[in-house]
C-alpha positions in Angstrom: 83.1 99.1 112.9 86.7 98.2 112.2 88.1 95.0 112.8 91.3 96.2 114.0 93.0 97.7 117.1 96.1 99.5 118.1 98.2 97.6 120.8 100.3 100.2 122.2 102.2 97.9 124.4 103.2 95.5 121.5 104.2 98.6 119.4 106.2 99.9 122.4 107.9 96.7 123.1 109.2 96.2 119.5 110.6 100.1 119.7 111.8 99.5 123.3 113.8 96.1 122.4 115.8 98.0 119.3 116.5 100.9 121.1 117.3 99.1 124.2 119.6 96.0 122.9 120.6 97.3 119.3 123.6 99.5 118.6 125.2 101.5 115.9 127.9 99.2 114.4 129.9 101.9 111.9 131.0 105.3 112.3 131.4 107.6 115.1 128.2 106.3 116.8 129.7 102.7 116.7 128.4 100.7 120.1 125.9 103.6 121.0 122.3 102.5 121.3 120.4 102.6 118.3 117.7 105.5 119.1 115.1 105.6 116.4 113.9 108.5 114.4 110.3 109.2 114.5 109.4 107.7 111.0 111.2 104.5 112.1 109.0 104.6 115.2 106.1 105.0 113.1 106.9 102.2 110.6 107.8 99.6 113.6 105.0 100.8 115.8 102.5 100.3 112.7 103.5 96.8 112.0 103.7 95.4 115.5 101.3 97.4 117.0 98.0 96.8 114.7 96.3 93.6 115.6 93.2 92.0 114.8 90.4 92.2 117.2 89.4 88.4 116.9 92.7 86.9 116.7 95.1 89.3 118.4 97.4 88.4 115.6 99.4 91.0 113.4 97.3 93.0 110.7 100.2 93.4 108.6 102.0 90.5 106.9 103.4 91.9 104.2 105.4 95.4 103.9 107.2 97.5 101.6 109.3 100.0 102.9 111.1 102.1 100.1 113.7 104.8 101.1 116.9 106.1 99.6 120.5 105.2 100.4 122.2 106.4 103.6 118.9 106.2 105.7 120.0 103.4 107.6 118.0 100.4 105.7 120.6 97.7 106.4 121.1 98.7 110.2 116.9 98.7 110.5 116.9 95.2 108.9 119.4 93.8 111.3 117.7 95.4 114.3 114.1 93.7 112.9 115.5 90.6 112.4 117.3 90.5 115.9 113.8 91.5 117.4 111.9 88.8 115.6 114.6 86.3 116.9 114.5 87.4 120.6 111.3 89.3 121.2 108.5 87.6 119.0 106.4 85.5 121.0 106.2 82.4 118.6 108.6 79.6 119.5 110.7 77.8 116.8 110.9 81.0 114.6 112.8 80.9 111.5 114.1 84.1 110.2 115.6 84.8 107.2 117.4 88.0 105.9 117.1 87.7 102.4 119.2 89.4 99.5 119.9 89.5 95.8 123.8 88.2 96.2 125.7 86.9 99.2 127.7 90.0 99.6 124.2 92.0 100.1 123.1 89.2 102.5 126.3 89.3 104.4 126.0 92.9 105.0 122.9 92.8 107.1 123.8 89.7 108.6 127.4 91.0 109.9 125.4 94.1 111.3 123.2 91.7 113.1 126.2 89.9 114.7 128.2 92.9 115.8 125.0 94.2 117.2 125.0 90.8 119.6 128.6 91.3 120.3 128.0 95.0 121.5 125.4 93.8 123.9 126.1 91.5 126.9 122.4 90.6 127.4 122.1 89.3 123.7 125.4 87.8 123.7 124.1 85.8 126.8 120.8 84.4 124.9 122.5 83.4 121.6 124.9 81.3 119.8 126.6 83.1 116.9 127.7 81.0 114.1 129.2 81.7 110.7 126.0 81.8 108.5 123.4 81.8 111.5 122.3 83.0 114.9 120.4 81.0 117.2 118.1 82.2 120.5 118.4 78.9 122.4 115.5 79.2 125.1 113.1 79.5 122.1 114.7 77.5 119.5 114.7 80.1 117.0 117.3 81.0 114.3 118.2 84.0 112.1 119.9 83.3 109.0 121.1 85.1 105.7 120.3 83.8 102.4 120.8 85.1 98.8 119.0 84.0 95.6 122.4 82.3 94.7 122.0 79.9 97.3 122.4 76.2 96.3 118.8 75.4 97.6 116.2 77.5 98.2 113.7 74.8 99.8 112.9 73.4 102.8 112.0 76.6 104.8 109.2 77.1 107.1 109.7 80.9 107.7 108.2 83.1 110.5 109.9 86.3 109.4 111.5 87.5 106.2 113.5 90.7 105.7 114.4 91.4 102.0 117.2 94.0 101.7 117.4 96.0 98.6 114.7 93.9 96.7 115.4 95.6 93.4 118.6 93.7 93.2 117.1 90.3 93.2 117.7 88.8 89.7 114.5 87.0 89.6 111.3 86.0 91.7 112.4 82.7 92.6 113.5 83.3 96.1 110.7 86.0 97.0 108.2 83.1 95.8 110.0 80.4 97.6 110.4 82.3 100.9 106.6 83.6 100.8 105.1 80.4 100.2 107.2 78.9 103.3 105.3 81.0 105.6 102.0 79.1 104.9 102.0 77.0 108.1 102.8 80.2 110.4 100.2 81.8 112.3 101.6 85.2 112.6 104.2 85.4 109.5 105.7 88.8 108.5 107.5 89.8 105.1 109.6 93.1 105.1 111.1 94.5 102.0 113.2 97.5 102.5 114.5 98.7 99.2 115.6 101.6 97.0 113.7 102.2 93.7 115.2 100.4 90.4 114.6 100.7 86.5 113.5 96.7 85.5 109.8 97.1 85.4 109.7 93.2 84.6 111.2 92.7 88.1 109.6 91.4 91.4 110.4 94.5 93.1 108.5 96.7 90.5 105.8 94.2 90.7 105.5 94.6 94.8 106.2 98.4 94.2 103.1 98.5 91.6 101.0 96.3 94.2 101.8 98.7 97.2 100.6 101.9 95.3 97.2 100.2 94.0 96.6 99.2 97.6 97.3 102.7 98.7 95.1 104.3 96.1 92.3 101.7 96.8 92.4 100.1 93.4 93.4 96.7 95.2 91.8 95.9 98.5 94.4 94.3 100.9 94.4 95.0 104.6 97.3 93.0 105.3 99.6 94.9 103.2 101.7 98.0 104.6 103.8 100.4 102.8 106.1 103.5 103.7 107.3 104.7 100.7 109.4 108.0 100.3 109.9 109.1 96.8 110.4 112.3 95.2 107.9 113.1 92.1 109.5 112.3 88.5 109.2 115.9 87.7 111.0 117.6 90.8 113.8 119.6 90.3 116.9 116.9 91.5 118.8 120.2 93.1 116.2 121.1 95.5 116.2 120.5 99.3 112.5 120.0 99.0 113.4 117.3 96.7 115.8 115.6 98.9 113.8 115.5 102.1 110.8 113.7 100.2 112.8 110.6 99.7 115.0 110.9 102.4 113.4 110.9 105.8 116.8 111.0 107.4 118.0 114.0 105.8 120.2 116.0 107.9 120.9 113.2 110.0 122.7 110.3 108.7 122.5 112.1 105.3 124.3 115.1 105.3 123.0 118.4 103.4 126.6 119.0 101.8 126.7 115.5 100.5 123.3 115.6 98.8 124.1 118.8 97.3 127.6 117.4 95.7 125.7 114.3 94.4 122.8 116.3 92.7 125.1 118.7 91.0 127.1 115.6 89.8 123.7 114.1 88.5 123.3 117.7 86.5 127.1 117.5 85.0 127.2 114.2 84.2 123.9 112.8 82.5 125.0 109.1 82.7 124.9 109.7 86.5 121.6 111.0 86.8 119.4 108.1 86.6 121.7 106.5 89.3 120.7 109.7 91.4 117.2 109.5 90.9 117.2 105.9 92.0 119.3 105.4 94.9 119.4 109.1 96.3 115.6 110.1 95.4 113.8 106.9 95.1 112.6 107.6 91.6 112.1 104.7 89.4 113.8 105.3 86.1 113.5 103.8 82.6 116.7 102.3 82.4 119.9 102.0 84.5 121.8 104.9 82.7 120.3 107.7 81.5 119.5 108.2 78.0 116.1 108.4 76.1 113.0 108.7 78.1 109.6 107.1 76.8 108.1 110.6 76.5 111.0 111.6 74.2 110.6 108.4 72.1 106.6 108.4 72.1 107.1 112.4 70.6 108.8 110.7 67.4 105.7 108.3 66.8 104.0 109.0 63.4 102.5 107.3 60.5 104.5 105.4 57.9 103.4 105.0 54.4 105.2 102.0 53.0 104.1 102.5 49.6 106.0 105.8 49.3 109.0 104.2 50.6 109.3 101.8 48.0 112.4 101.7 45.9 114.0 104.4 48.3 117.4 103.8 49.4 117.6 102.6 52.9 120.4 101.3 55.5 119.8 98.3 57.8 121.1 96.8 61.0 121.2 93.2 62.0 121.6 91.8 65.1 121.4 88.2 65.3 120.2 86.0 68.5 122.7 83.3 69.4 120.4 80.3 69.2 117.0 80.9 71.0 116.5 84.6 71.6 115.2 87.7 69.5 117.1 88.8 66.2 116.5 92.3 65.2 116.5 93.7 61.7 115.9 97.3 61.4 115.7 99.4 58.2 116.4 103.3 58.0 115.3 105.5 55.3 116.3 109.2 54.9 113.4 111.3 53.5 114.4 115.1 53.3 115.5 116.0 56.8 113.9 112.9 59.0 114.7 109.6 59.4 112.0 106.8 59.0 112.6 103.5 60.8 110.8 100.0 60.1 111.8 97.3 62.6 111.5 93.6 62.3 111.8 91.0 65.3 112.4 87.3 65.1 112.2 84.6 67.7 111.5 81.0 67.9 107.9 80.2 68.6 108.7 77.8 71.7 111.0 80.1 73.5 108.4 82.9 72.9 106.1 81.0 75.1 108.5 80.2 77.7 109.8 83.8 78.0 106.3 84.9 78.3 105.7 82.6 81.1 108.9 83.3 82.9 109.8 86.9 82.3 106.0 88.4 82.2 107.1 89.5 78.8 104.0 89.4 76.5 105.8 88.0 73.3 102.5 85.9 72.5 100.6 89.4 72.3 103.1 91.1 70.4 103.0 88.2 67.8 99.3 88.1 67.5 99.5 92.1 67.0 102.0 91.7 64.1 105.0 93.2 66.1 107.1 89.9 66.3 107.6 87.1 63.7 107.7 83.6 65.5 109.6 80.9 63.6 109.0 77.0 64.1 111.0 75.3 66.9 113.0 76.5 69.6 116.4 77.8 68.1 116.8 80.9 65.6 115.7 80.1 62.4 118.6 81.9 60.2 117.2 80.8 56.6 113.8 82.4 57.8 115.4 85.6 58.2 117.8 85.4 55.0 114.5 84.9 52.8 113.1 88.2 54.8 115.9 90.0 54.1 115.8 89.1 50.2 112.2 90.0 50.2 112.8 93.5 51.7 115.6 94.0 49.2 113.0 93.4 46.4 110.7 95.9 48.2 113.5 98.7 49.1 116.7 99.9 48.0 119.0 98.4 50.6 122.2 100.0 50.6 124.0 98.1 53.1 123.4 95.7 55.9 125.4 96.0 59.1 125.9 93.0 61.1 127.8 91.9 64.2 130.4 89.8 62.9 129.9 87.5 65.9 127.6 84.5 65.0 126.9 85.9 61.4 129.4 83.7 59.3 127.1 81.6 57.4 124.1 83.8 56.9 126.6 86.6 55.7 128.2 84.2 53.1 124.6 83.2 52.1 123.4 86.8 51.6 126.4 88.1 50.2 126.2 85.1 47.4 122.7 86.4 46.7 123.8 90.0 45.9 123.0 91.4 49.3 125.3 94.1 50.3 126.5 93.1 53.7 128.9 95.3 56.1 130.7 94.2 59.2 129.8 96.5 62.1 132.2 96.6 65.3 130.4 96.6 68.3 133.2 98.7 70.3 133.4 102.3 70.9 135.2 103.1 67.8 132.0 101.9 65.5 129.3 102.4 68.0 130.0 105.7 69.7 129.0 108.2 66.9 125.8 106.5 65.7 124.8 106.2 69.3 125.2 109.9 70.4 123.7 111.0 66.5 120.4 108.6 67.6 120.2 110.7 70.6 120.4 113.6 68.8 117.9 112.9 66.2 115.4 111.5 68.7 115.7 114.6 71.0 115.2 116.9 67.7 112.2 114.5 66.8 113.9 113.9 63.6 113.2 110.2 63.3 109.8 108.6 62.8 108.5 105.3 64.2 105.2 103.6 64.4 105.0 103.3 68.1 106.2 99.3 68.1 106.1 98.2 71.4 108.8 95.8 71.2 111.4 98.7 70.4 110.2 100.8 73.2 110.2 98.2 75.4 113.9 97.5 74.3 114.8 101.3 74.7 113.6 101.0 78.4 116.0 98.4 79.0 119.1 100.1 77.7 122.1 100.9 79.8 124.9 102.7 78.3 128.7 102.3 78.8 131.1 105.1 78.7 134.9 105.1 78.4 137.4 107.7 79.6 137.2 109.9 76.4 133.4 110.0 76.9 132.5 107.6 73.9 129.2 105.8 74.4 127.8 102.4 73.4 124.9 100.0 74.5 126.0 97.6 77.1 124.4 94.4 76.7 125.9 92.7 79.7 124.6 95.6 82.2 121.3 96.0 80.4 118.1 94.9 82.2 116.5 92.9 79.4 116.9 92.5 75.6 118.1 95.7 73.6 118.7 94.0 70.3 116.1 96.6 68.4 118.4 99.5 69.4 121.2 97.9 68.6 120.1 97.3 65.1 118.9 100.8 65.0 122.3 102.1 65.9 124.2 99.9 63.1 121.7 101.2 60.4 122.2 104.5 61.4 126.2 104.0 61.4 125.6 102.5 58.1 124.0 105.7 56.7 126.6 107.8 58.3 129.5 106.0 56.9 127.9 106.5 53.5 127.3 110.3 54.3 131.1 110.5 55.6 132.4 109.2 52.1 130.2 111.2 49.9 131.3 114.3 51.8 134.8 113.8 51.1 134.3 113.6 47.4 132.0 116.6 47.7 135.2 118.4 49.3 137.9 117.4 47.3 136.6 115.6 44.3 137.6 112.7 42.6 141.4 111.8 42.2 142.0 110.1 39.1 145.4 108.0 39.1 
């Protein structure tokens, strides 16, 4: 016997309020009533209609609604916020519209304000301020808040609506607002978002939780999800794919627009991941399409270090500023294939902090031998120097490419020890050719790695930057997390390519004696 029942009147009340008092605020329908589509009515009806038989309180307390861009997410957020402000029974309600930054938070709030302006009945019952809206008769207020707010404490939230949860820079605002509902009898937290690419984010955490609830892996009757998404293997040019992720296809989302954008994704590979995330609601490995985990894993193989002893290799060194990961990658050329061996260094104390803060398991990686931790909480360049010298005794290091930034003293020390150091620029001129070549050899399965999880994680974090001439390079500023190992790999490949370029000149024309 179920402990829940469907309150048709409560569901109709929420739907009726939105369709009666809320309006469109943009485009040709501006000022016209917001008539909900069937999929929207289903969501709203479920959220407000399902109740506990014993308490008469709402069944659902947390909800994830994932739907692609241009399906009216922000408008729906604003309408739900206004219903909780005027239509919900609880007095003294605090309703928060939350977003990753002030601009995004302001979008929903401004839509809500315009809806009030467009309706005389809502205007009579409210006071609209710059940053808040109040319902004087109930003592309720509605406020927009972002992750960059100066303070995130002192809340007693009854309703929270997160717009574009995937843009939240961390989990702080989520945790703060959710815990603030503890004193409320009937709270509601709704996340309305598109897919993202950062699997260490709060959005991925909520999405993963929703999928496990749906699959019965986790039992949580208070969690509701409505996820409209295409499958990862779907043809991105098919109308059937468009419809999976876009319930408003053909209504607010026009067919010609989707066809045009999908063709652009086919023609411009760097746009493909953006299209998949925002228009098809597919989680991607990175912000910009490059190498997938499937393609990288296909290059995994056994590496016999003994056979590589004395063999020539080229190295890339990407040093941390003070407390983060430093990466060293050795690259060998054996017949037609490359073999790579990565090393990662991080201060012990920072590894512990980052494991707790970012949910990246540095300590496990250390215990498995994939990361080397050094004493203290700052990068130990002397330890890295000693390691490079040890490797120079084991292998025939031809050159070590390094980023000039932050490497001066270490470079001087290694040069004095006889290690061939080579400055490697981080701009398009130096990085583009080896970046493109690395893509080529990975897709051709002409590189062998041992499956080190650290560099696999870094590959999933990477975002590429492209200039007007089609040159590519990793973009540290836009990448979701650390990518130092991939940068070091590109530099090591660049060092090898420069050697080949020099030799090819001599092969073509011979030595010129003067």
